C-alpha positions as CSV (number, residue, x, y, z in Angstrom):
1,M,65.7,2.7,-23.2
2,G,62.5,4.3,-21.0
3,A,64.0,6.9,-19.8
4,T,63.1,10.2,-19.8
5,A,66.1,12.0,-21.8
6,F,67.6,10.2,-23.9
7,A,68.8,10.5,-27.6
8,L,70.1,8.9,-30.9
9,T,72.6,9.5,-33.2
10,G,72.7,8.1,-36.9
11,N,71.3,8.8,-40.6
12,V,68.5,11.3,-39.6
13,I,66.1,11.4,-41.8
14,T,63.7,14.7,-40.5
15,M,61.3,14.9,-43.2
16,T,61.7,18.6,-42.8
17,A,62.8,21.2,-44.9
18,A,66.0,21.5,-42.9
19,P,69.0,19.4,-44.0
20,N,69.1,15.8,-42.5
21,A,70.6,15.2,-39.1
22,R,72.9,13.0,-37.2
23,V,71.1,13.0,-33.5
24,V,67.8,13.2,-32.4
25,Y,67.1,14.4,-28.6
26,V,64.0,13.5,-27.0
27,E,63.0,14.7,-23.6
28,N,59.7,13.4,-21.8
29,G,58.0,12.0,-24.8
30,K,59.3,15.5,-27.1
31,I,61.9,16.0,-29.7
32,A,63.6,18.6,-27.5
33,G,66.2,18.9,-30.4
34,V,67.7,17.4,-33.8
35,G,71.5,18.5,-34.9
36,D,74.5,17.7,-35.9
37,D,77.5,15.3,-34.4
38,V,78.5,19.1,-32.8
39,Y,75.2,18.8,-31.0
40,A,75.5,15.2,-29.8
41,R,79.2,15.9,-28.3
42,E,77.1,19.0,-26.5
43,L,74.9,16.6,-24.9
44,R,77.0,13.9,-23.7
45,R,78.7,16.4,-22.1
46,N,75.4,17.7,-20.5
47,G,75.1,14.2,-19.2
48,V,72.2,13.2,-22.0
49,A,72.3,9.2,-22.6
50,V,73.3,9.3,-26.1
51,H,72.7,5.7,-28.2
52,D,75.1,5.4,-31.1
53,L,72.9,3.5,-33.6
54,G,76.3,3.0,-35.6
55,G,75.0,4.8,-38.5
56,R,71.4,3.2,-38.9
57,T,68.4,5.3,-40.2
58,I,66.4,6.8,-38.2
59,L,63.2,8.7,-39.8
60,P,59.1,9.6,-38.4
61,G,56.9,6.7,-37.3
62,F,55.2,5.7,-40.6
63,I,51.8,6.9,-40.7
64,D,48.9,4.7,-42.5
65,P,46.1,7.0,-43.2
66,H,43.5,4.3,-44.5
67,V,42.9,1.1,-42.6
68,H,40.3,-1.5,-42.0
69,F,42.3,-2.4,-38.8
70,A,39.7,-3.9,-36.6
71,Q,38.6,-5.8,-39.7
72,Y,41.7,-7.4,-40.2
73,A,42.9,-7.9,-36.8
74,A,40.0,-9.8,-35.5
75,G,39.4,-11.3,-38.9
76,T,42.9,-12.7,-39.0
77,H,42.8,-14.0,-35.4
78,R,39.4,-15.6,-35.9
79,G,39.2,-17.1,-39.3
80,I,41.4,-19.5,-41.2
81,D,44.2,-18.6,-43.8
82,C,43.5,-19.7,-47.8
83,R,44.8,-16.8,-49.2
84,V,47.4,-17.7,-52.4
85,P,50.3,-19.1,-52.0
86,T,49.1,-20.8,-48.8
87,C,46.2,-22.8,-51.1
88,K,47.3,-22.8,-54.3
89,T,43.9,-24.7,-55.8
90,I,39.7,-24.9,-54.4
91,A,41.0,-28.2,-53.2
92,D,43.9,-27.1,-50.7
93,V,41.4,-24.1,-49.6
94,L,38.8,-26.9,-49.3
95,D,41.5,-28.8,-47.2
96,A,42.1,-25.4,-45.5
97,L,38.5,-24.9,-44.1
98,R,37.8,-28.9,-43.3
99,T,41.1,-28.8,-40.8
100,G,39.5,-25.6,-39.1
101,L,36.2,-26.9,-38.6
102,N,37.8,-30.5,-37.5
103,A,40.2,-28.5,-35.1
104,G,37.0,-26.6,-33.6
105,R,37.9,-23.2,-34.8
106,T,35.0,-21.7,-35.3
107,V,32.6,-18.4,-34.3
108,G,30.0,-19.7,-32.6
109,D,28.2,-21.6,-34.7
110,W,30.5,-19.9,-38.4
111,L,33.4,-21.2,-39.8
112,I,35.2,-17.7,-41.0
113,G,38.0,-18.1,-44.2
114,Y,39.4,-15.9,-45.7
115,G,41.5,-15.3,-49.1
116,N,43.2,-12.2,-50.9
117,L,41.8,-9.5,-52.9
118,F,40.8,-10.8,-56.5
119,F,40.9,-14.2,-55.2
120,D,38.9,-15.4,-58.4
121,Q,42.3,-14.3,-60.2
122,K,44.7,-15.8,-57.9
123,I,43.7,-19.3,-57.6
124,A,44.7,-22.0,-60.1
125,E,41.1,-22.5,-61.1
126,R,40.9,-18.5,-61.5
127,R,37.5,-19.2,-59.9
128,L,35.5,-18.0,-56.7
129,P,34.7,-22.0,-55.0
130,T,30.9,-22.4,-54.9
131,R,28.1,-23.2,-52.7
132,L,28.5,-26.2,-53.3
133,E,32.4,-26.9,-52.8
134,L,31.7,-25.3,-49.5
135,D,29.0,-27.5,-48.9
136,S,31.4,-30.7,-49.1
137,V,33.6,-29.0,-46.1
138,S,29.9,-28.9,-44.0
139,K,26.2,-28.9,-44.7
140,T,25.4,-28.0,-41.4
141,T,27.9,-25.6,-40.0
142,P,27.7,-21.7,-42.0
143,I,30.8,-21.2,-43.7
144,V,31.7,-17.7,-45.5
145,L,34.9,-17.7,-47.5
146,H,36.2,-13.9,-47.6
147,C,37.7,-12.9,-50.6
148,G,39.1,-9.0,-50.7
149,G,36.8,-6.7,-48.4
150,H,34.2,-7.1,-51.1
151,V,33.4,-10.2,-52.1
152,S,32.3,-13.7,-50.5
153,V,31.0,-16.9,-51.2
154,L,28.3,-18.7,-48.5
155,N,27.5,-22.2,-48.4
156,T,24.1,-23.5,-47.7
157,P,23.6,-22.8,-44.4
158,A,25.6,-19.2,-44.5
159,L,23.2,-18.4,-47.8
160,A,19.9,-19.2,-45.4
161,L,21.4,-17.2,-42.2
162,A,22.2,-14.3,-44.1
163,G,18.7,-14.0,-46.0
164,V,19.9,-13.3,-49.0
165,E,17.0,-13.0,-50.8
166,R,16.2,-9.2,-49.2
167,F,19.7,-8.2,-51.1
168,I,18.5,-9.6,-54.6
169,T,15.0,-8.0,-54.5
170,G,16.8,-4.4,-53.7
171,G,18.0,-4.2,-49.7
172,E,20.7,-1.5,-49.1
173,G,24.1,-2.8,-48.0
174,L,27.2,-1.4,-46.2
175,W,30.0,-0.6,-48.6
176,G,28.5,-0.5,-52.1
177,S,25.2,-2.1,-54.2
178,P,25.0,-5.6,-52.6
179,V,25.0,-8.3,-55.4
180,V,23.6,-12.2,-55.2
181,H,25.0,-14.5,-58.1
182,L,22.5,-16.5,-59.4
183,D,22.9,-19.7,-61.8
184,D,21.3,-20.6,-64.6
185,A,18.8,-22.0,-62.6
186,G,18.3,-18.8,-60.7
187,Q,19.6,-20.5,-57.7
188,P,22.6,-18.5,-55.5
189,T,25.9,-19.9,-56.3
190,G,27.5,-18.6,-52.6
191,V,29.1,-15.5,-54.7
192,V,28.2,-12.3,-52.9
193,A,28.8,-8.8,-52.9
194,E,28.6,-5.7,-50.6
195,I,26.9,-7.7,-48.0
196,D,29.9,-8.9,-45.5
197,G,28.9,-6.6,-42.7
198,L,25.6,-7.9,-43.1
199,L,26.5,-11.1,-42.3
200,P,24.8,-12.6,-38.5
201,I,28.2,-13.8,-37.2
202,P,28.9,-13.3,-33.6
203,E,30.7,-10.5,-32.4
204,S,33.6,-10.9,-30.5
205,S,33.9,-9.3,-26.8
206,V,35.6,-6.1,-25.7
207,E,38.1,-8.1,-24.3
208,E,38.4,-10.4,-27.1
209,L,38.9,-7.5,-29.5
210,T,41.6,-5.8,-27.1
211,R,43.9,-8.7,-27.0
212,F,43.5,-9.3,-30.4
213,Y,44.1,-5.5,-31.4
214,S,47.0,-5.4,-29.2
215,G,48.8,-8.6,-30.5
216,T,48.2,-7.1,-34.2
217,F,49.5,-3.5,-33.7
218,R,52.4,-4.7,-32.4
219,S,53.3,-7.7,-35.1
220,D,51.8,-6.3,-38.2
221,F,52.4,-2.5,-37.2
222,L,54.9,-1.7,-34.8
223,A,57.1,-4.5,-36.1
224,Y,57.2,-2.8,-39.6
225,G,57.5,1.0,-37.7
226,V,53.9,1.7,-38.3
227,T,53.2,4.9,-35.3
228,S,49.4,6.0,-36.4
229,I,46.8,4.7,-38.3
230,G,43.7,6.4,-40.1
231,E,40.8,3.4,-39.3
232,M,37.7,3.5,-41.2
233,A,35.4,2.3,-37.6
234,E,32.4,-0.2,-38.5
235,S,31.4,-0.6,-35.3
236,A,30.9,1.1,-31.5
237,R,32.0,-2.2,-30.4
238,N,35.5,-2.4,-32.3
239,V,35.9,2.0,-31.2
240,E,35.5,0.4,-27.4
241,A,37.8,-1.7,-27.5
242,L,40.5,-0.1,-29.6
243,D,40.3,3.2,-27.1
244,A,40.0,0.4,-24.4
245,A,43.2,-1.0,-25.9
246,V,45.4,2.1,-25.9
247,A,44.2,3.1,-23.1
248,D,45.5,0.2,-20.7
249,G,49.2,1.2,-23.0
250,S,48.7,-2.3,-24.8
251,L,48.4,-0.5,-28.2
252,N,50.8,2.0,-28.5
253,G,50.1,4.0,-30.9
254,R,47.8,6.8,-32.7
255,I,43.9,6.2,-33.9
256,A,42.2,8.7,-36.3
257,L,38.9,7.3,-36.0
258,Y,36.0,7.2,-39.8
259,A,33.4,6.7,-38.8
260,M,31.8,5.0,-41.5
261,A,28.4,5.7,-43.0
262,P,26.3,3.9,-42.7
263,A,28.2,0.8,-41.2
264,L,28.5,3.1,-37.6
265,L,25.7,5.3,-38.2
266,P,24.1,6.6,-40.8
267,A,26.1,9.7,-42.3
268,A,24.1,12.9,-40.5
269,A,24.3,10.9,-37.4
270,A,28.0,9.8,-37.7
271,C,28.8,13.8,-38.2
272,D,26.9,14.0,-34.7
273,W,29.1,11.2,-33.1
274,V,32.4,12.1,-34.7
275,A,32.0,16.0,-33.4
276,G,31.0,14.2,-29.9
277,F,33.9,12.1,-29.9
278,S,35.9,11.8,-26.3
279,S,38.3,8.6,-26.0
280,R,39.6,7.4,-23.1
281,S,43.0,7.4,-24.3
282,G,43.5,11.5,-24.9
283,P,42.7,13.3,-28.3
284,E,46.8,13.2,-29.7
285,R,46.7,8.7,-29.0
286,V,42.4,8.0,-29.9
287,W,40.3,10.7,-32.0
288,A,37.5,10.9,-34.4
289,R,38.8,12.7,-37.6
290,G,35.9,11.8,-40.3
291,V,32.7,10.6,-41.6
292,K,33.7,7.9,-44.5
293,V,30.9,6.6,-47.6
294,F,30.6,4.9,-49.9
295,A,30.1,6.5,-54.1
296,D,30.7,2.9,-55.1
297,G,31.8,-0.6,-54.1
298,G,34.9,-2.6,-55.4
299,Y,36.5,-3.3,-58.8
300,S,36.8,-6.7,-57.2
301,A,32.7,-7.1,-57.0
302,R,32.7,-5.5,-60.8
303,N,30.7,-3.1,-58.6
304,A,33.4,0.0,-59.1
305,A,31.5,2.8,-60.8
306,S,33.3,3.6,-64.0
307,L,32.8,5.8,-67.1
308,D,34.2,2.8,-69.3
309,D,32.2,-0.8,-70.1
310,Y,33.6,-3.5,-68.0
311,S,34.3,-6.5,-70.0
312,R,31.3,-8.6,-71.3
313,D,33.3,-11.8,-69.7
314,H,33.5,-10.2,-66.3
315,S,29.9,-8.2,-66.2
316,P,26.2,-9.6,-65.9
317,R,25.1,-7.5,-69.0
318,A,26.7,-5.9,-72.0
319,G,26.8,-1.8,-71.1
320,Y,27.6,-2.8,-67.9
321,R,29.6,0.3,-66.0
322,G,29.4,-0.5,-62.5
323,K,26.9,1.1,-59.9
324,L,27.3,4.2,-57.9
325,N,26.4,3.8,-54.2
326,L,25.4,7.7,-53.8
327,S,24.1,9.8,-56.3
328,R,25.4,13.2,-56.4
329,G,23.0,15.3,-54.0
330,A,23.6,12.9,-51.7
331,L,27.5,13.4,-51.9
332,M,26.7,16.9,-51.5
333,E,24.7,16.4,-48.6
334,A,27.0,14.1,-46.6
335,I,29.8,17.4,-47.4
336,R,27.0,20.1,-46.2
337,T,26.7,18.4,-43.1
338,A,29.9,17.5,-42.1
339,R,31.1,21.3,-42.6
340,H,28.7,22.1,-40.6
341,K,30.1,19.8,-37.6
342,N,34.0,20.7,-38.9
343,V,33.8,16.9,-39.6
344,Q,36.5,15.5,-42.5
345,V,34.5,14.0,-44.9
346,A,36.3,11.0,-47.1
347,I,34.6,9.6,-50.1
348,H,35.5,5.9,-50.9
349,T,35.6,6.3,-55.0
350,N,37.2,3.5,-56.9
351,G,35.8,3.7,-60.4
352,T,36.4,6.5,-62.7
353,R,33.0,7.5,-62.8
354,A,32.3,7.7,-59.0
355,Q,36.1,9.9,-58.9
356,R,33.8,12.5,-61.4
357,E,30.7,12.1,-59.3
358,A,32.6,13.2,-56.2
359,I,35.1,15.8,-57.0
360,E,31.6,17.5,-59.2
361,A,30.2,17.2,-55.9
362,I,32.5,18.9,-53.6
363,L,32.3,22.4,-57.0
364,A,29.1,22.0,-56.5
365,V,28.9,22.4,-53.0
366,G,31.6,25.8,-53.2
367,D,34.0,27.3,-50.9
368,A,36.6,24.5,-51.0
369,H,39.1,25.8,-49.9
370,D,37.7,27.4,-46.8
371,H,37.0,24.0,-45.4
372,P,39.1,20.4,-44.7
373,P,39.9,19.5,-47.5
374,V,38.0,16.2,-48.3
375,R,39.6,13.2,-48.6
376,I,39.1,11.2,-51.6
377,E,40.1,7.3,-50.9
378,H,41.6,5.5,-54.2
379,L,41.3,8.4,-56.2
380,G,43.3,8.0,-59.2
381,N,43.6,4.3,-59.4
382,V,43.0,5.3,-63.1
383,L,43.1,9.0,-64.4
384,D,41.4,9.0,-67.9
385,S,43.0,12.7,-68.4
386,V,45.9,14.7,-67.4
387,E,43.6,18.0,-67.0
388,E,41.5,16.5,-64.5
389,I,43.9,17.1,-62.1
390,A,43.2,20.5,-62.6
391,S,39.2,19.7,-61.2
392,W,41.2,18.2,-58.1
393,R,43.0,21.3,-56.9
394,A,39.9,23.4,-57.7
395,A,38.0,21.3,-55.1
396,N,41.1,20.6,-53.2
397,V,41.0,16.9,-52.5
398,I,44.0,14.6,-50.9
399,P,43.8,11.3,-52.5
400,V,44.3,8.7,-50.9
401,M,46.2,6.6,-52.8
402,Q,46.9,2.6,-52.6
403,P,50.5,1.9,-54.5
404,G,49.8,-1.4,-53.2
405,F,46.6,-1.9,-55.6
406,L,49.4,-2.0,-58.6
407,H,50.8,-5.2,-56.5
408,N,47.5,-6.5,-55.9
409,F,45.4,-6.0,-58.8
410,I,45.1,-2.4,-60.7
411,G,48.6,-4.0,-62.8
412,D,47.0,-7.0,-63.9
413,Y,43.7,-7.1,-63.3
414,L,41.7,-3.8,-64.8
415,P,43.3,-4.5,-68.4
416,M,41.3,-7.5,-68.3
417,L,38.4,-6.1,-66.7
418,F,38.7,-3.3,-69.0
419,P,40.3,-4.2,-72.3
420,A,40.2,-0.9,-73.8
421,T,41.5,1.5,-71.4
422,G,42.8,-0.9,-68.4
423,S,46.4,-0.5,-69.5
424,T,46.9,3.4,-69.3
425,G,47.0,5.9,-66.2
426,R,47.2,3.5,-63.6
427,L,47.6,5.0,-60.3
428,P,49.9,8.1,-61.9
429,L,51.8,9.1,-58.7
430,R,54.3,10.7,-60.5
431,T,51.9,12.5,-62.8
432,V,50.1,13.8,-60.0
433,L,53.1,14.9,-57.6
434,H,54.3,17.0,-61.4
435,E,50.6,19.0,-61.1
436,G,51.0,20.1,-57.8
437,V,48.9,17.9,-55.9
438,S,50.2,16.4,-53.0
439,P,48.4,13.0,-52.6
440,V,48.8,10.9,-49.4
441,I,49.9,6.6,-49.6
442,S,48.1,3.9,-47.4
443,S,47.9,0.2,-47.3
444,D,44.1,0.1,-46.9
445,I,45.0,-3.1,-44.9
446,T,41.4,-5.8,-45.2
447,L,40.9,-9.3,-44.1
448,G,42.4,-10.9,-46.9
449,G,45.6,-8.4,-47.3
450,E,48.8,-9.7,-49.2
451,P,51.4,-10.9,-47.0
452,G,53.4,-7.9,-46.2
453,A,50.7,-5.4,-46.5
454,T,51.2,-3.6,-43.7
455,N,54.4,-2.7,-44.1
456,P,55.3,0.5,-45.7
457,L,58.3,-0.1,-47.1
458,H,56.4,-2.7,-49.5
459,T,54.3,-0.1,-49.8
460,I,57.1,2.3,-51.0
461,W,58.4,-0.4,-53.2
462,S,55.2,-0.7,-55.1
463,A,55.9,3.2,-55.7
464,V,59.0,3.0,-56.8
465,S,58.8,0.1,-58.8
466,R,55.5,-0.4,-60.3
467,R,55.4,-4.3,-60.4
468,S,52.5,-6.4,-60.5
469,Y,51.6,-10.0,-58.2
470,W,52.4,-11.4,-61.9
471,G,55.9,-9.4,-62.4
472,N,54.7,-7.2,-65.1
473,H,56.2,-3.0,-65.2
474,I,53.1,-1.2,-65.1
475,E,53.6,2.1,-66.6
476,P,57.0,2.8,-65.3
477,E,57.0,6.6,-65.9
478,E,54.9,7.1,-63.3
479,S,57.3,6.2,-60.7
480,I,58.3,8.2,-57.8
481,S,61.5,8.3,-56.1
482,V,62.2,6.9,-52.7
483,A,62.2,10.6,-51.3
484,Q,58.8,11.9,-52.6
485,A,57.1,8.2,-51.2
486,L,58.7,8.8,-48.0
487,R,56.7,12.1,-47.2
488,L,54.0,10.4,-48.9
489,H,54.0,8.1,-45.3
490,T,55.1,10.5,-43.1
491,I,54.6,14.4,-42.9
492,E,51.6,14.2,-45.5
493,A,49.7,11.0,-44.2
494,A,50.3,12.8,-40.7
495,K,48.1,16.4,-42.4
496,A,45.4,14.0,-44.0
497,I,44.5,12.6,-40.8
498,G,45.2,16.1,-38.8
499,L,48.2,14.5,-37.0
500,D,50.6,17.2,-38.5
501,P,51.0,19.5,-35.4
502,V,51.6,16.4,-33.3
503,A,53.9,14.0,-35.9
504,G,55.0,13.0,-39.3
505,S,58.7,14.6,-39.1
506,L,61.2,15.3,-36.2
507,E,61.3,18.5,-35.1
508,P,61.6,19.8,-32.1
509,G,57.8,20.1,-29.8
510,K,56.7,17.3,-32.0
511,A,56.1,13.5,-30.5
512,A,59.2,11.3,-29.9
513,D,57.6,8.5,-32.4
514,L,60.8,7.3,-34.0
515,V,61.5,4.3,-36.6
516,V,65.4,3.2,-37.0
517,L,65.9,1.1,-40.0
518,D,69.1,-1.6,-40.6
519,R,69.7,0.1,-43.8
520,D,68.6,3.7,-45.1
521,P,65.7,3.8,-48.1
522,H,68.0,6.0,-50.0
523,T,70.7,3.7,-51.0
524,V,69.4,0.7,-51.4
525,T,68.3,-0.9,-54.7
526,E,65.1,-1.0,-55.7
527,A,64.7,-5.1,-55.3
528,E,65.9,-4.0,-51.7
529,L,63.4,-1.9,-50.8
530,K,60.8,-4.4,-49.1
531,D,63.6,-6.2,-47.7
532,I,64.9,-3.1,-45.5
533,R,64.3,-4.2,-41.4
534,V,63.1,-2.2,-38.9
535,E,65.1,-2.6,-35.7
536,R,63.2,-0.2,-33.1
537,T,59.2,1.7,-33.1
538,Y,59.1,4.4,-30.5
539,V,55.7,6.7,-29.5
540,N,56.1,9.3,-27.3
541,G,59.6,8.3,-26.6
542,V,59.0,4.9,-25.3
543,L,60.3,2.3,-27.0
544,A,57.2,-0.1,-28.4
545,Y,58.8,-2.4,-30.7
546,S,62.6,-3.6,-30.7
547,G,63.8,-6.2,-33.2
548,G,62.5,-9.3,-33.6
549,G,59.9,-8.7,-30.8
550,E,57.9,-6.7,-28.6
551,A,59.8,-4.2,-26.4
């Protein structure tokens, strides 16, 4: 079905103010028309190939505005899967690593494993493995076990190669403030936080990365109807490989790049890089949209900057509230520099204190409505009070929220970290929408994401069902409707990455980025949402995924 002109009939959900339709007409990669059964008959009379999908649902391709795609794709190809439920105990993890080592699955000299986010709470022992336990796999091969995006465990050779002493004495990290856990004797336990990007693990070649990216985009994104992503770009090599994969046609999708500062470049230089970026693929396929900075770290690292004390059982000292990674002044400078270059800013803010600092920085700079909106990643993980949303509106921000976090950790583990306050205000999507702020939703997929985390229908299920990893119902009054969630993963997500003139809705003139579902999400039960299958995915009118495999 690679014809330049064709039409699809079914249950067409347009994501526009117009009523839902029965047919979408595609010509030369663009949507040429959307209409009813009368329009479909007219197209047939004019010789257009009209394909009846038997009542299946057609909607815009999903847009995931916050992913760590390059890290995820390369990591899953290079690493050993140690996630729960594949591994249920630490002994299982060690066996998996040992099997990988014996099979020669090293990257250079390194053996890489990966577990889930909050791995220490999902593994049977309710703790992370130690350096000595990883040493039982090998005392000569450096081993790293990544546990989500913020925490890792290293064996003795890996600790030596990483030079962790510099972080003990205050060396800076790339995502949050580095932490090296020490035992009672002052020796590293093997657990480290916020230093993954600084580990001296050999990089793959551009050719290898291109292959990794193309395969993973087909299997884990196009297969779930995702046609566009907002990529948090960590290295120039990753960007080169992504652009090469799109340019040669092996990766059929759209990629908005956010230069991670300081991982890719320091913030000011990153703004220059974004402003001057040019891709081989063209500005509607791979483009640099913004710069991402980190106001704090991650909850799994106990590094999210909170307004409340962490539980004494989960913090290094009494009264600990996490760590701010950037001062308000540094945030203000990043915002001013980006505005001068007409570059969007995305600010990582996991904790309530970091979120408040980011909002206050934007308000202090002023003129928030005269510039591209600042994205605040994870804004609303926890909301202290509804009154705070007024400052969000004043700051003209786009909250980039992750309903999957309810399932992954917010539902079960925030009350553990913050016993006094962690059971209320978690990801209050309904309240945010009611207060007139339009968030977007994303997966924030990283290496170690839960199985199926790249599936937007799983994210939508999380927004509707609000079920935790252990099955708890998390503040059900904050559930949103399927229709609302679909908008946040299509047209609203398109706005967040500057793609709304091109994609995100089905209307004439926009790109024919389409997904065909076997069922209508509006008519299935809540439990069935995450089981809906994608039957076809089109990008620019080209069939990029069909059924159980590549088109």
